[in-house]
N, C-alpha and C positions, 0 to 999 in steps of 0.2 A: 606735383609734377604730372603732366598728362602721360599716359602710357604711350608706348611706341606705336601701337595701332592707332590710337587717337591722333597722334601727330601726323601719321601718314594720311589719315582720312581728312584732317583739317587743313587741306591745301586749297588754293584758289585755282581757277581755270588757267590763269597765266603760269602758275608753277608746274602744272601737270603737262606732260608731253601731249601735244595736240594731234592725235591720230585722225581726227575728223577734218583734216586739211583737204584741200582740193585734190591732192594726189590720192588720198584714201577714198574719196567719193568717186573719182575716176576709176580707181581699181575696182571698187564695188560694182560700178556700172559695167565695166568690161567683163568681170567674172559672171555677172548676171546675164549679160547679152550672149556670151559664149555658151553658157549652160543652156539658155533658152533655145539657141540655135541647134545645139546637139539634141535636145529633147524633142523639138519639133521635127527634126529629120528622122527620128526613130519612133515617133508617136504611133500608138495603136490607132488604126483608122476607123474603128467602129466599136461594136459591142464586145464585151468580154464576159466570162463566167463569174459567178460568185458575187461578192460585195460590189464589185465594179459594175456588173449588170444591174444590181439592185439600185445603186446610186443613179445610173443612167435612166432606169425606169422611173425613179422618183423625180428626176428633173423634167420629165415629160408631164407628169402630174403626180403630186405627192398624195399618199394615203395617210391622213392624220390618224395617229394612234399613240398610245402611251409609250410605245417602244421606239418611236421615231426619234432617234438620237441625232446628234450633229446638226442642230438647227442653224448655226452660223454657216457651216459648209453648204447646206441646202439652199439657204437664202442667197448667198453670194453666187453659188453655182447656177441657180436658176436665172439670176440676173445676167450673168456672163453668157450663158447659152442663148437666152432670148436676144441679147444684144449682138452677138457675134456668130452664132452657129445654129440658128433655129431650124435650118433645113436638115442638119445632122447632129441632133443633140448628143449622141454617144461620143462622136469625135470632139464636139465642143467641150464636153465635160473632161475628156482626156486632155485637151488643150488647156483647160482651166488648171489642172494639176501641173502641167508643164510651166505655165506662167508663174505659179507660186513656187515651183522648184527653182526657177531662175531667181526669183525675189529672195527666197531663203538663202541661196548661196551668196547673193549680193549683200544681204543684211548681215550674214555671218562675217563676210569680209569686212564690212564697216565696223561691226562690234569688236572684232578682234583687233582691227587697226586702232580703234579708240582705246582699247585696254592696254595695248602694247606700245602705242605711239609710232607705229610703222605701217605704212600702206602695203609694203612688200609682205610683211607678216600676215596682214589681213588677207591678201591675195592667196597666200599659201593655204590658209584655213578654208577659204571659200572654194578654191580649186580642188582641194582634197575631198571636200564634201560633194561637190558637183560631180566628180568623176567616180565616186564610190558606187559599187554594184547595186546594193539594195535601194539606195536613194534614187538612183537612175531608174530602176524598174518601177518605182512608185510614182515617178514624175511623168510617166508616159501613159498612165491609165487613170481612170476616174477613181481616186482614193483620197483620204483625208490627211495623209501624212506630210505632204509638202506644205500645205497650209498650216499644219501643226508646227512644223519646224520654223516656218516664217514667223509665227506668233511667239515661239520661244526666242528667236533672235530679236524680235521687237521688244520683248521683256528685257533682254540684256541691254539693249540700247536705252531703254527707259531707266534701268538701274544705273547705267553709266552717267546719264544726264543728271540723275539725282545725286550721285556721288560727287559730281563736279560742282553742283550748286544745290545745296540741300534746302530746298523750299518745299512747303506743303503742296504747292501746285505740281511740282515735278513728282512728288511722291504719289499724288492722286493720279497722275498719268500712268505710273507703273501699276497701281491698283486697278485702273480701268482696263489696261491692256491684258493684265493677267486674268481678270474676271471675264472679259470677253472671250478669251481663249478657251474657257471651259465650254463654250457653245460649239466649239469644233471637236474637241476631244477631252473626255474627263480625265485622261491620264496626266493632264497638267497638275493634278494633285501631287504627283511624284516630285514636283519641283518646289513644293511649299517650303520644305526644310532648307534646301540650298538657297532659295531666294531670301528667306528669313535670316539665314546665317550671314548672307552678304550684307543685308541692311544693318544688322547689328554690328558687324565689323567695320563697315564703312561710315556709319553715322558718328559724328563727333560727340553726340550725347545719346547713346543707345537708349537710355531710360525715356527719352522724349518720345520714342516710338510707342510707348505704352500709355501716353496721356489719353484721357477720355476722349478728347476731340479727334485724335488720330485713330483710335480704335473705332469710334463711331463712323469716321470717314471710311475706313476699310470695310466695316460691316454694311454701310449704306451702298457702297459701290458693288460689293459682293451681291447684295440683294438685287441691285439693278441688273447685274450680269445674269442672275438667275431667271430674270424675265425672258431670256431667250428660250426657256423651256415652258413658257406660258401656254403655248399651243398644246403641248403634251398634258399639262395640268388640266386645261379646260376640257380636253377630250375625256380624261378620266372623271372629272367632276360632273360632266353632263351625260356620261355613258348610261345607257339603260340598265347596265349591270352594276352601276356604282352602289356602294353600300351607303347606309343612312348616316353614319357618324362622320364628323369632320376628320377625326384621327385616323379612321380606317381609310378614308379617301387619300389623305396625305401619305399614309403607309403604302397604299397601292401606287401612288405616283412615284415614290422613292423606289419601290420594288421594280416597276416597269422601266423607269428611266435609267437606273443603274444596272438593270438586268441581274439582280442579286441571285436569281434562281440558278443561273449557270456560272456566274462568276465565282460563287462559293466553292464550286468544284474545280476552278481553274487557278485562281490566285493562290499561290503557295500550294499548288496542287500536284507538284512533281514529287514522286516518291524519292525519298532520300537515297535509296539504293541506286538511283539513276543520276546522282550528283556528278560522278566522274564523267559520264557520257555527256551531260549538259555542259560541263566545263570544257571538254574537248570540242564541242560544237561552238561554244563562245570563242575559243581561241582560233578555230578555223574560220568562223564568220568574220572576226576582226581582221585576219590576214586577207580574206577575200576583198575587204573594202579598201585597205590601205597598204597592204604588204608589210614586210618587216621594216622597211625603211620608214614608212609613214608612222608605224606604231612606235618605233624608236624615237622618232622626232617628237611624237606626242608625250612620251615618257620624259624626255628632256625638257619639253615645254612645261609640264606640270611641276617639275623641280624648279625651273626658273620662276614660275609664277609664285611658288611657295616662298622664294627668296625675295622677290621684288614687288609682288602685289598680292598680299595675303587674302584680302576679300575675294579677289577673282580666283585664287587658288582654292579657297574653301568652296566656292560655288561650283567650279568645274569638277573638282574631285568628288564632292558629295553627290552632285547631279549625275555624274557618270556611275558612281557606285550604286546609287539607288535605282537608276534606270536599268543598269545591267543586272542587278539582283532581281528586280521585278521580272525581266524577260527570262532569266535563268529558271525562275520558279513558276512561270506562268504556263499552265498545262493547256496549250492551244496548238493547233496544227500549223500555224504560220508564224511561229515565234520569231522568225528572222526580222519581221517588220517592227517588232517591239524593241529591238536593239537600236532602232534609228536614233532616238535621243542620245544614246551612248555614243553612236558614231558622230553625231553633231558635236558633242563636247570633246571627243577625240580630235576632231579637226581643229577646234578652237585651241586645244592644248598644243597641237603641232604648230600653230601660228606663233604661239609664245616662244617657241624654241628659236625663232629667227628674229626676235625683237632686238632693237639696238642695245649694244653693250659698250658704253663709253665711246672711245675712238676706234675700237676694234672693227675690222672690216669683215671678219669671218661670218658674222650673222648674215651679211648681205650675200656673200658667196653661197652660203648654205641655203638661203632663201631662194636664190635663182635656181640652184640645183633642185630644190623641193618643187618649185613651179614646173621644172622640166619633168620630174618624176610624176607629178600629178597629170601633166599632159600625156605622158607615155601611158599611164594607167587608164586615162580616158580613151586613148587609141586602142588599147588592148580590150577594154570593157565594151566598147561600141558594138561589135558584131554579136557579142553574147547577150545583149539586151535589146537589140534592134527588132522592133515589132511593126515597122511601117507597112509590111505586107502580110501581116498576120490577120487573116479573116476566118480562122477556124471556128470561133464561137458562132459567128453569123451563119457559117455553112452548116454546122451541126444542128442549129435551131431551124434553119431553112429546110433541112432534110426531115427533121422531126415533125414540122408542120406543113410540109409540102403537099399541095393538092387539097388542103383542107380549108374551106371557107364557109361562111355562115349560110350560104345558099344550099349546100348539099351535105354538110357534115359538121359535127362538133367534136373537138379533141378533148379527151379526158386523160390526165397525166398523173403519174406517180414517179417523180423525178428526184434526183439528187438536188439539194438546194442550190447548188452552183448553176446547174443547167436551168433550173426553174427561174432564177433571177434574170438570166439572159432571155428566156422565153417571155418573161413579163415585159421587158423592154420592147422586144420585137412586136408583141401583140399590141402595145400602146402606140407605137410609132410607125413601124414599117408594114405591119399586117393588121390593120384595124378591122379587116374583114374576117379575122380569125375568131371563131367561136371556141372558147377554151375554158375549161374548169379543172380545178385540182380534184383528184379523187377523194381525198379526205373530206372535202366540202360537200360532196354529193353522194357518197357511198350509202348513207342510211336510206335515202330516197331514190336510189339509182333506178329501180324498175319504173318509177313514174317518169323520171328524166328520159329514159330510153323510149318509153311509150310516146311521150310528147314529141320527141324528135323524129321518131319513126312516122308518126302521124303527119309530120311535115315533109316526109320523104327524105329525111336526113339520116345518113349513117352515123354511128357512134364510133369514132376512131380512138384507139387505145395505144398508149405506150406499153412496152413489155412489162414494166413494173405494175401498171394499172391492170393489165390483163391477168397477171398472176394474183393480185389482190382480189379481183372480182371473182375469179374462180374459187379462191379460198373462202370467200364470203357467201357466194350464191351457187356454188357447184356448177352443174351443167345447164342451169336455167337459161343463160344467154348463149346464143349461137356465135361464139367468138371464132373468127377465122383469120388466118394470116392475111395481111394487106399486101397483095401482089403488085400494088402500084409503085412500090419502092423495092429496090434490090437490097439484099443484106449479105453480100459476100463476106466471108470470114477472112481474116488475115492469112490463114493457111491457103484458102482458095486463091488469093492474090499471089502468094509466093509460088504456088505450083504452076501458075500461068506465065511467070516471067520467062522470057526467052533466055536461053543459055548465054552466058557472058554479060548479062545485065549487071552493072555496078549497083551495090546495095550497102546499106548500113542498118543493122538491127541492134536495138538496145532493149534490155530487160531490167526493169526495176520492180521490186515487190509491189503488187497492187495495194492501194489503201482500202481498208475495210469500208463497206461490205463487199467490194469487188473481189472476185476470185479468178485467177488465171487458169484456163482450161489446159491441163497438162498435155492432153492429146493434141489440141490445136497448136500449142507451142512446139511440141516435138515434130509435128507435121510441117510447120513453118520452117523450123531450123533444118530439117532433113531436106526439104525442097531447095532451100537456098544453098546449102552446103553440099549438094550433090550426094547426099547420103553419107557424107564423111565429116560430120561435125567434130571438133576437137573435144577433148575432155574438159569438163567444166570445173571451175573453182567454186568456193562456197561464199564468195562475197555478194552483197546485195546489188552491187553495180556490175553489170555485164554488158559487153558490146562485141558484136561480130561485124566484120566487114570483108568484102571480097566481090567475086564475080559469080553470079547465079550458076549453079551446076558444078562448081569447083570447090575444093576445100577452102575455107576462109583464109584470107591473107592476114587477118588480124583477129585475135581474140584476147580480151582483157577482162579480168575479174578482179574486183577490189573491194575492200571493206571501208574505204574512205574515198571522198571525192578525188577525182584525178583529171588530168589532161593527157591526151594521147594523140600524137601526130602520125599520119600514115599517108600512103599514096595509092590511088586507083586509076589505072589507065592514064598515068601522067598528071592527074590532078592531085593537088595537095589537100588533105582533109585534116580536120582537128576535132576531136571529141572532147567536150568540156562538161564534166559533171559539176553542177553549180548548186546542189542541194545537199542537205545533211540527212542521211537515213539512219534509223527509221523515224527520227523526230519530225521531219517535215512531211505533212500529209497533203498539203496543197500549196502551190506556189504559182502566182499569176504569170510569171515569166517562164514557167516550165521548170523542170528539174535538171535540165542540161540542154546543151546545144551541139549539133553537128554542123561544122562550118566547112564549106568548100572555098578555100582561100579565105576571104573575109565575108563571103555570102552565107547567111544562115539558110540551111536546107532542111533541117529537122529540129523541131523543139521536142525534146525528150520528156515524156510523161511517165507516170507510174503505169506498170503493165508492160505491154510490148509496144515499141515505137519503131516503125520501119520506113525507110526512104529508099527509093530506087530511081534510076534515071533513064529517061527515054533516049532514043538515039540522038535527038537534038540537044541533049544535056539538061532538059528541064526536069526538076524533081517531082516525084509523086509520093504522097505520104499515106500511111495507114496505121491505125492504132487498134489495140485489143486490151480488154480488161481495164479500161480507164475512162475518164470523162468523155474523151473524143472518139471512143469506139463506136462503130456502126452497130446499131441494135435493130431488131425486127419491130414491126408495127402491126397492130391487129385491128379488126373491125367487127362491130356488131351490125351487119348489113340490114337495111330497112326491109327489103322484100324477102322474107323467109317465113316459114310456117310458125316459127317461134315468135316472129313479129306479130302475127295475128293473135297468138295466144296471149302475149304480153299486153297487147292493146285491149284485149277482152278483159283480162284480169285487172289491169291497172287503169286503163281508160284515161281520157283527158281529165284533169282536175276540174 
């Protein structure tokens, strides 16, 4: 007699609830359309710092190397940008993420509908994912995660199709989608066990999956998928530094593509003593996405799946557990994005909670209520993620490179990698007249570089970090002087110049290493804003002051955990929202928090000091200290100096 699992698996399409009805497809299209509309309305308009800037720079023209991961993302992104946004590649690649964000929400809707037999249930899952905080923040910038979850959803649909009609062709389709997904993100490996468990439980003859022909099919498709990394392999194989043996070249390819050197210190890299803190972060992060109501719905849905659809229950529960465990133990500064697959399966489980149950009508009522909750959460999340007017990255890079072009100067930088990625995009697309080099690339032969540029009448412009490194390496050999062409007012200077009665909000978060907050500058800033009467401070890492310049603050809040705080200034309603987990988060693309005036974002809170004040017409002005967006001095090695003559004599043109 066949087992119960085999009996459930061995059903025909006609016997299984048809969630892929016209209603389910319509629901998927509606969810995808609404999500895309929201994402495009809140889309980042241009370049951003960090990986986003790096992706945007690569879409202008890619630098082939062994470390160039995400080949599928780059290939599709370049095609999309060239087809739809060649004039503004940065915005085009942001839009590319938004499109896949909508598609991911729509495909999750369809997959959940097929698994549960309910279009309404599918819409619940898709809506909860679409309105979740972290997914939304990644859907409006150039990042790989929306395409990643789209491919995860496509795998679920392929598995469902195979479960309904178990043919070799449908199994091959699943293998192909899964293999292709590795070209976007290698973390697809985390789903190997959940997908394998589903196939074994859903297959009417599990042993058939181990037939030589099926194993050969899987291996052949996997090998074809690996061809997405052929460019990386060829770069290593033909590199002038390539070793002689085939095994060593293969080892180098694996090392570079998987980034073993730094992943070894990050995967399972969290100290066990920090386990409690990580669990608290996980629980807070889950509530940030779905609230208690959404999480309760997901728990109920997991229980229902275990009772009614064991293959899906096994997939969802194991996929969630493995993804969450990986994120919890991954020692990286933006761990919140690695919870995204767990959020995806949370939304899927929530959909199962409102699946049909005989003639009972309560699932429909709960489903309608869940859609309303998802809509409310979307309304609440919108202003906290809205970046449609966020041009800070472009402005900081413009200031960094302002007044420098290849006719009269060359820029030498020693920057945080996040700023450097944004500068790389700007130099490739917006400022092609910018002559720019990284200090590590030129430091050994810097005297010759300076002499050559001085011979052309070009100054050498230095970032603060570059100037410090050059002095450390060469002492007083170079005549480094402050660049007076740009002003460098400190945040304390700004605060002391504010007219009395000016509304302001000041936030302080501990700076991320190696940044250090100048205590004297902070004290001067606070004293100027508070009229010399600042309140006593708490010991929490989150701090915020608000009031009118020259008077005692109307609000002070210190906390050890993220919080929200409402208050009023001159009749305007404000809301402070701390949206990051400290000290675990060291960088977040959407910022560490937001200050809202009504529903208008007026300040993105970063690590260090973040200050916003308001002009008489109500327009906000922002300043930062001890963070990525802080104003920093710039320096020059001017061409016409006595040292220039000495350097030219000693070094001469090559």
